[in-house]
N, C-alpha and C positions, 0 to 999 in steps of 0.2 A: 041216785047214787044208792049202794047197793049197801045196807045195815053191816056193822060186823057182826060175824060170828056168834055165835051168843052159847053154844055145845059142844065137847068134847065127846065123841059117841067113839068106845074100844065096839070093836068086831074082832073075831074069831073063826076063820078060816075050817073051813069043813072039810077040805080037802089034805091042806097040809098044816093045819096048828096053829097055825103062825097068827099071829093079833097084829092091828092096824089102826091106827088110832083117824077119826077123819071128824069134821063138821057136818052141824045139820045140813048144811047146802050141797057137801059132797056124794055121790053115791062108791061104796064099799066095793073096792074090787081088792083081792089079795095083790099083795106087791111083793110074794114070797114066793109061789108057784104060778105056772100058767093057766091052769083051771078056772072055768068057770064057774067053781065052785058057791054054794050058799053060803054069807055071812052072817054070822048068828052076832047078835047086839047082847053085848059083855056089861057094858056100862054109858052111863048117860050124865054126865057132869056138867054143871054151867064153868064158862072156864072163866077163872079166876089168874092172878100175877101165881098164889100159893099151885095150883093144878100146875102149870106150865113149869115151875118148879120142878113140883115132886114129877110131874110127864120125864122132862127131860134129863132130870137125874136117874129117871129107871132106864132110859132109851142109855144113859154113857154107862152104865152098868153092864147092860146088854151088846153095846159095840162091845166094849174089853171082852167080857164072856166069849163073846163070836171069836174075836179075833185069836185067844187063848188057844180056844178050840181050832181053829184052822192052824195055826202055829203047830201044835201038837199031832196033829193030822194031816201034816203036810206029804206029800208023795215023791217017790220019787220025780214021776211027772208033773209036779208043781213045779219043782226042783229046777225042773229042765227049761220051764218058762222063764226063769228070768233070764237077763242078759246074761252074757259070758261076760266071765272076768268078775261078775256079781254075784259074793255070795247071799245066797237066800236065807240061810239059816239068822245070818247076820242084819238082814234088811226085815227079814220079820221080828227079830228082839229090838229092834230102833225102832220099827213103826209100833211093835208094842208097850216100849217106853213113853213115847210118844201119848200116845192112847190113853196109858195112864196117867201122866199127867195133866189130858183134856180134863179124863174125867174126877182125878180129885181136885183141880179147876174149880170146874164144876160142882161135885158134891160140896166145894166151898163155898158156893154163892151165898149169900144172905139179899134176901129184898129191901128194899130201902120203901121206906113208908111214901105215898106218892104224895103227893101238893108240899112235900116237904122239901125244902133248900140245905144240901149242904153247910156243914159249919164251914167258916173260911178256915184256912190253915192256922194255927197257930204261928206268929213272930220269931216265938222265943226256942221254935223247935229246930 
């Protein structure tokens, strides 16, 4: 059985500048472009629940920012790719609302202490 990964390594693609995270067991490749470019190591951090929560929150921020950018830059060609009878702008606004709710839910997450059981519900409430 393989041991669990211990480190989260963050790399930047020299071709497109996007960042991608991997564990020490993965071979870094850019997830954003098709170039076989060099991946520069930016950071190496031990994987902890706090690090994963921080990383998830940062990813949710990027997701929402990218969706907002896609909405703002939507071309007529993009709009034409939606099925007939479907309002592209309305669909994108609904998607943005769902993505914002997901992001807000993720931002509001709190870590529970490991090994500590939740208190039983109060029968008076």
